[in-house]
C-alpha positions in Angstrom: 1.7 30.6 24.5 -1.0 28.5 22.8 -3.4 30.4 20.5 -7.0 30.5 21.5 -9.3 27.9 19.9 -13.0 27.9 19.3 -15.3 26.3 21.7 -16.7 23.8 21.0 -13.9 22.3 19.0 -16.5 21.1 16.5 -16.3 24.6 15.1 -12.8 23.8 13.8 -13.2 22.8 10.2 -11.5 19.6 9.1 -10.6 19.4 5.5 -9.2 16.9 3.0 -5.5 17.1 2.5 -3.9 17.1 -1.0 -0.4 16.8 -2.4 -0.2 20.6 -2.0 -0.1 20.0 1.8 2.9 17.7 1.6 5.4 20.2 3.0 3.0 21.2 5.8 2.5 17.6 6.7 6.3 17.0 6.8 6.7 20.1 8.9 4.1 18.8 11.4 6.0 15.5 11.6 9.2 17.3 12.4 7.4 19.5 15.0 6.5 16.2 16.9 10.0 14.8 16.6 9.3 12.4 13.8 11.3 12.2 10.6 9.9 14.4 7.8 9.4 11.4 5.5 8.0 13.4 2.6 8.2 10.3 0.4 6.0 8.4 2.9 3.5 11.3 3.2 3.3 11.4 -0.6 2.4 7.7 -0.7 -0.2 8.0 2.0 -1.9 11.1 0.5 -2.0 9.3 -2.9 -3.3 5.9 -1.6 -5.3 7.1 1.4 -7.5 10.0 2.5 -5.8 12.7 4.5 -7.6 14.9 7.0 -6.2 18.2 8.4 -7.0 21.2 10.5 -5.3 24.5 9.6 -3.8 26.5 12.4 -6.0 29.5 13.1 -2.8 31.5 13.6 -1.7 30.7 10.0 1.2 28.5 11.2 0.6 25.6 8.8 -1.3 22.6 10.0 -2.6 22.1 13.5 -3.4 18.5 13.1 -3.4 15.6 10.6 -4.7 12.1 10.2 -4.6 9.6 7.3 -7.1 6.8 6.6 -6.1 4.1 4.1 -9.2 2.1 3.1 -9.1 -1.5 2.1 -12.7 -1.6 0.8 -15.7 -2.2 3.1 -13.8 -4.6 5.3 -11.2 -2.4 7.0 -9.4 0.9 7.0 -6.0 1.7 8.7 -5.7 4.9 10.6 -2.3 6.6 11.0 -0.4 9.9 11.2 -2.6 11.3 13.9 -0.5 14.3 14.8 -1.2 17.5 16.7 1.2 20.4 16.7 3.1 20.6 20.0 1.7 24.1 20.7 -1.8 22.7 20.6 -1.2 19.4 22.5 -3.4 18.2 25.3 -6.4 20.3 24.2 -8.7 17.6 22.9 -7.8 18.1 19.2 -6.6 14.5 18.7 -9.8 13.1 20.2 -11.9 15.5 18.0 -10.2 14.3 14.9 -10.5 10.6 15.8 -14.2 11.1 16.6 -14.7 12.6 13.1 -12.8 9.7 11.5 -14.9 7.1 13.3 -18.1 8.9 12.2 -17.0 9.1 8.6 -16.0 5.4 8.6 -19.5 4.3 9.5 -19.4 0.6 10.2 -16.0 -0.1 8.7 -13.5 -1.7 11.0 -10.7 0.6 11.9 -7.2 -0.5 12.8 -4.2 1.4 14.2 -0.9 1.1 16.0 -1.0 3.0 19.3 1.9 4.2 21.4 1.7 4.0 25.2 0.7 7.7 25.2 -2.1 7.4 22.7 -3.5 4.0 23.8 -5.7 5.4 26.7 -7.5 7.8 24.2 -8.2 4.9 21.7 -9.5 2.7 24.5 -11.9 5.4 25.5 -13.1 5.6 21.9 -13.8 1.9 21.9 -10.7 0.4 20.3 -9.4 -2.9 21.7 -5.9 -4.3 21.7 -5.3 -7.3 19.5 -1.5 -7.5 19.1 1.8 -5.8 19.5 4.6 -4.6 17.2 8.2 -4.2 18.1 10.4 -1.6 16.4 14.1 -2.4 15.9 16.8 -0.1 14.7 20.5 -0.3 14.0 23.2 -1.3 11.6 22.7 -4.7 10.2 25.6 -7.2 10.8 24.7 -10.8 9.7 25.7 -13.3 12.3 28.2 -16.0 11.5 26.3 -19.2 10.4 27.9 -22.6 11.0 28.3 -24.7 7.8 26.1 -27.3 9.3 23.2 -24.9 10.0 19.9 -25.8 8.3 17.0 -23.3 8.7 13.7 -24.7 9.8 10.2 -23.4 9.3 8.3 -22.1 12.4 4.9 -21.5 10.9 3.3 -24.9 10.2 4.0 -27.6 7.7 5.4 -25.5 4.9 8.9 -26.4 4.1 11.7 -24.0 4.9 13.5 -21.9 2.3 16.1 -24.1 0.9 18.6 -24.3 -2.0 15.7 -23.8 -4.5 14.7 -20.4 -3.0 15.9 -17.4 -5.0 15.9 -13.8 -3.8 15.9 -11.3 -6.6 14.8 -7.8 -7.5 11.2 -7.6 -8.3 10.1 -6.8 -11.9 6.9 -5.4 -13.4 5.9 -9.0 -14.3 5.9 -9.9 -10.6 3.2 -7.4 -9.6 0.2 -9.6 -10.2 1.6 -12.5 -8.2 2.8 -10.1 -5.5 -0.7 -8.6 -5.1 -2.3 -12.1 -5.1 0.1 -13.3 -2.4 -0.4 -10.1 -0.3 -4.2 -10.4 -0.6 -4.2 -13.9 0.9 -1.7 -13.1 3.7 -3.1 -9.6 4.6 -6.6 -10.8 4.2 -7.8 -7.8 2.1 -7.0 -6.2 -1.3 -4.2 -3.7 -1.1 -3.8 -3.3 -4.8 -4.1 0.5 -4.7 -1.2 0.7 -2.2 1.1 -2.0 -3.7 0.9 -0.7 -7.2 2.6 2.5 -5.9 5.2 0.6 -4.0 7.8 0.4 -6.8 7.8 4.2 -7.1 8.1 4.6 -3.3 10.6 2.0 -2.3 14.3 2.2 -3.1 14.5 -1.6 -3.3 11.8 -4.3 -3.8 12.8 -7.9 -3.5 10.9 -11.1 -4.1 11.5 -14.7 -2.9 10.7 -17.3 -5.5 10.9 -21.1 -5.5 10.1 -23.4 -8.5 8.4 -20.5 -10.2 6.2 -19.6 -7.3 6.4 -16.3 -5.4 6.8 -17.2 -1.7 7.5 -13.7 -0.3 8.4 -10.1 -0.9 9.9 -7.2 1.0 10.5 -3.5 0.4 13.2 -1.0 1.6 12.1 2.6 1.7 13.8 5.8 2.8 13.1 7.4 6.1 15.4 10.3 7.0 18.9 8.9 7.5 17.5 5.4 7.8 16.1 2.7 5.5 12.8 1.2 6.6 11.9 -2.4 5.9 8.2 -3.2 5.0 6.0 -4.7 4.0 7.7 -8.1 4.7 5.7 -11.1 3.8 7.3 -14.6 3.6 6.4 -18.2 3.6 8.4 -18.8 6.8 11.0 -17.3 9.0 13.9 -18.6 7.0 12.5 -16.9 3.9 12.0 -13.7 5.9 15.6 -13.8 7.0 16.8 -14.2 3.3 14.7 -11.2 2.2 16.0 -9.0 5.1 19.6 -10.0 4.4 19.2 -9.1 0.7 17.8 -5.7 1.5 20.4 -5.0 4.2 23.1 -5.7 1.7 21.6 -3.0 -0.6 22.1 -0.1 1.8 24.8 1.4 4.1 22.1 3.2 6.1 20.8 1.9 9.5 17.8 -0.3 9.2 14.4 0.2 10.9 11.8 -2.6 10.9 8.6 -3.1 12.8 8.0 -6.8 13.5 4.9 -8.5 14.8 5.8 -9.5 18.3 4.7 -13.1 17.8 7.6 -13.7 15.4 10.0 -14.3 18.3 12.6 -16.2 16.2 12.9 -13.3 13.8 13.2 -10.8 16.6 16.0 -12.8 18.2 17.8 -13.1 14.9 17.6 -9.4 14.2 19.0 -8.7 17.7 21.9 -11.0 16.8 22.4 -9.0 13.7 22.9 -5.8 15.7 19.4 -4.3 15.7 18.0 -3.0 19.0 14.4 -3.0 20.1 13.7 0.7 20.6 9.9 0.9 21.0 6.7 -1.0 20.7 3.1 -0.2 19.7 -0.2 -1.9 20.4 -2.2 -3.0 17.5 -5.8 -2.0 18.1 -9.1 -2.3 16.3 -12.6 -0.8 16.4 -15.1 -3.2 15.0 -14.9 -6.8 13.8 -11.3 -8.0 13.7 -10.0 -9.0 10.3 -8.1 -12.3 10.0 -5.2 -12.7 7.6 -2.5 -15.3 7.7 -0.3 -13.8 10.4 2.5 -16.4 10.4 3.4 -15.1 6.9 2.9 -11.5 7.8 6.1 -10.2 9.4 6.2 -6.5 9.0 3.8 -3.7 7.8 4.6 -1.2 5.1 4.3 1.4 7.9 2.4 1.8 11.1 0.1 4.1 9.2 -1.1 1.4 6.8 -1.1 -1.9 8.8 
């Protein structure tokens, strides 16, 4: 039986979450059928601002939300979770309204499930794209000896014999951040500098001394999650994915921008199945990066 809640809901205090709330956040994820992902929560609480509501009955957290700011241009909203015992009581709407108020005029972006999309539309968010989640054991397809990869994103040449995939080093961080800023369209330094500590594997693609892509592999329950994935072209994205897949025996999970149809088809041929999709939504002026080089986010909570 749900516990009683104050009316109006605005009497419920929303507080800032800290690292001391890590276990409670993971418990709430588990309550909603999500992986606990304590490592991801740790990253988000360090790089972003977490909001939470304590359960009046003393049963941990009733609700959470994390906002990762990229300066005055945009902030990504994620991890909007409401405990199952308090679902469908307006708490998610209340938290989002407070987030919108706190953001002021900053553009907000998020990935909405089919269940959450109606709420976000009512709050003024508009759909601008779609992301497909794939999951499974990676099995690289047989490639004929005569196969030559081709670029699908403009006049850039495809990854060829000169392209090298290797583990990232500390010396790569500046070039990695510069590439990411151009492709993502905003400065994510505060997030990316924490990536080496969060990811189990971090790979870069390099050609003639120039960084042309990077990708990370991070733990998520019994899976490994790929992201971010930024690459000069689809051929380079495939090389990075193949390198990361060879580094783990866990199933892979990757969220891919639905416009990258060639990569989606290739991942399907590699044994990954499309299991769900989310709608990319924004409130405010849409930010424009270089989407042909942006293949996968770090997580749906960060964009």
